[in-house]
C-alpha positions as CSV (number, residue, x, y, z in Angstrom):
1,X,104.9,105.5,112.7
2,X,102.5,105.9,109.9
3,X,103.8,105.7,106.3
4,X,102.9,109.4,105.6
5,X,104.8,110.7,108.7
6,X,107.7,108.5,107.8
7,X,107.9,110.0,104.3
8,X,107.5,113.5,105.7
9,X,110.4,113.0,108.1
10,X,112.5,111.6,105.3
11,X,111.7,114.7,103.2
12,X,112.9,117.0,106.1
13,X,116.1,114.9,106.4
14,X,116.7,115.0,102.7
15,X,116.4,118.8,102.6
16,X,118.6,119.2,105.7
17,X,121.3,116.9,104.1
18,X,121.0,118.7,100.8
19,X,121.4,122.1,102.4
20,X,124.4,120.9,104.5
21,X,126.0,119.3,101.5
22,X,125.6,122.3,99.2
23,X,126.7,124.9,101.7
24,X,129.8,123.0,102.7
25,X,132.6,122.3,100.3
26,X,131.7,118.7,99.6
27,X,133.2,117.0,96.5
28,X,130.8,116.9,93.6
29,X,130.7,113.1,93.6
30,X,129.2,113.1,97.1
31,X,126.4,115.6,96.4
32,X,124.0,112.8,95.2
33,X,124.2,111.2,98.7
34,X,121.1,113.0,100.1
35,X,119.0,111.7,97.3
36,X,120.3,108.2,97.7
37,X,119.6,108.3,101.5
38,X,116.1,109.6,100.8
39,X,115.3,106.8,98.3
40,X,116.6,104.1,100.6
41,X,114.6,105.6,103.4
42,X,111.3,105.7,101.4
43,X,111.7,102.0,100.6
44,X,112.3,101.3,104.3
45,X,109.0,103.2,105.1
46,X,106.8,100.5,103.5
47,X,104.8,99.3,106.4
48,X,104.1,95.7,107.2
49,X,100.4,94.7,107.6
50,X,99.2,94.2,111.1
51,X,99.3,90.5,112.0
52,X,95.6,90.3,112.6
53,X,94.8,91.2,109.0
54,X,95.0,88.0,107.0
55,X,92.3,88.4,104.4
56,X,94.1,88.8,101.0
57,X,91.3,91.1,99.7
58,X,91.7,93.4,102.7
59,X,95.4,93.5,102.3
60,X,95.0,94.6,98.7
61,X,92.3,97.1,99.7
62,X,94.5,98.7,102.3
63,X,97.5,98.9,100.0
64,X,99.8,96.3,101.6
65,X,99.9,94.0,98.6
66,X,100.5,96.8,96.1
67,X,100.9,100.5,97.1
68,X,99.4,101.6,93.8
69,X,96.2,99.7,94.3
70,X,95.2,101.1,97.6
71,X,91.4,101.4,97.6
72,X,91.4,102.8,101.2
73,X,93.2,106.0,100.0
74,X,89.9,107.2,98.3
75,X,87.2,105.0,99.9
76,X,88.4,105.1,103.5
77,X,90.0,102.4,105.7
78,X,86.6,100.8,106.4
79,X,84.9,101.5,103.1
80,X,83.0,104.5,104.6
81,X,83.9,106.8,101.8
82,X,86.3,109.6,101.8
83,X,87.2,112.9,100.1
84,X,87.8,111.3,96.7
85,X,85.6,108.2,96.7
86,X,82.1,107.1,97.7
87,X,81.2,104.7,100.4
88,X,81.6,101.0,99.4
89,X,79.5,99.8,102.2
90,X,76.5,98.0,100.7
91,X,77.9,98.5,97.1
92,X,77.1,94.9,96.2
93,X,73.4,95.5,97.1
94,X,73.3,99.0,95.4
95,X,74.9,98.2,92.1
96,X,75.6,94.5,92.1
97,X,78.8,92.4,92.1
98,X,79.2,92.5,88.3
99,X,79.1,96.3,88.3
100,X,81.6,96.4,91.1
101,X,83.9,94.1,89.2
102,X,83.6,96.3,86.1
103,X,84.4,99.5,88.0
104,X,87.5,97.9,89.6
105,X,88.7,96.5,86.3
106,X,88.0,99.5,84.0
107,X,87.4,102.4,86.2
108,X,84.5,104.9,86.3
109,X,83.8,108.6,85.9
110,X,85.7,111.4,84.2
111,X,88.1,114.2,84.9
112,X,88.9,114.8,88.6
113,X,86.2,112.4,89.7
114,X,87.6,109.5,87.7
115,X,88.5,106.2,89.4
116,X,91.2,104.5,87.5
117,X,90.8,100.9,86.4
118,X,93.0,98.1,87.8
119,X,92.9,95.7,84.8
120,X,96.5,94.6,84.2
121,X,97.6,96.0,87.6
122,X,95.7,93.5,89.7
123,X,95.2,89.9,88.6
124,X,91.7,88.4,88.2
125,X,92.3,86.6,91.5
126,X,93.2,89.8,93.3
127,X,90.2,91.6,91.9
128,X,87.9,88.8,93.1
129,X,89.7,89.0,96.6
130,X,89.0,92.7,96.8
131,X,85.3,92.1,95.8
132,X,85.0,89.5,98.4
133,X,86.4,91.9,101.0
134,X,84.1,94.7,99.9
135,X,81.1,92.4,100.3
136,X,82.0,92.1,104.0
137,X,81.7,95.8,104.6
138,X,78.7,96.7,106.6
139,X,76.1,98.8,104.9
140,X,75.8,102.1,106.9
141,X,74.7,105.3,105.2
142,X,75.3,107.2,108.4
143,X,79.0,106.6,108.3
144,X,79.6,107.8,104.7
145,X,81.5,111.0,104.4
146,X,81.0,111.1,100.6
147,X,77.8,110.0,99.0
148,X,79.0,111.0,95.5
149,X,78.5,107.8,93.6
150,X,80.3,109.1,90.4
151,X,83.5,107.2,91.3
């Protein structure tokens, strides 16, 4: 089960429990139970990485090390680009490793197109691990679904 479908099912369960608890004459002290069950369920939805993924940079990139530093959310599972971020394939060649490091650390862009920086959220070692992983992504302009390089 994917993490998003797990959370979706938990939301449905939460609202079903909430409706049930509020329509029945349940003591006030028990009415927080649906929220508690939902929170415990969300924590249980955190997926484990597939056993074949051992590269620390890839684990960070995919969000397994820190769900708030999930590059793939915007840049795609394989760096091909997505709705919110450009392709990272060939980024080292296009803008250079120092520029990639700066973007990861301090972010880039403005407004809705802004990529947040991860300075203080990821250690220097983790940033270097992500850079190392990004450098392994094949350069393929035909796979990019977003060529907007403003992120």
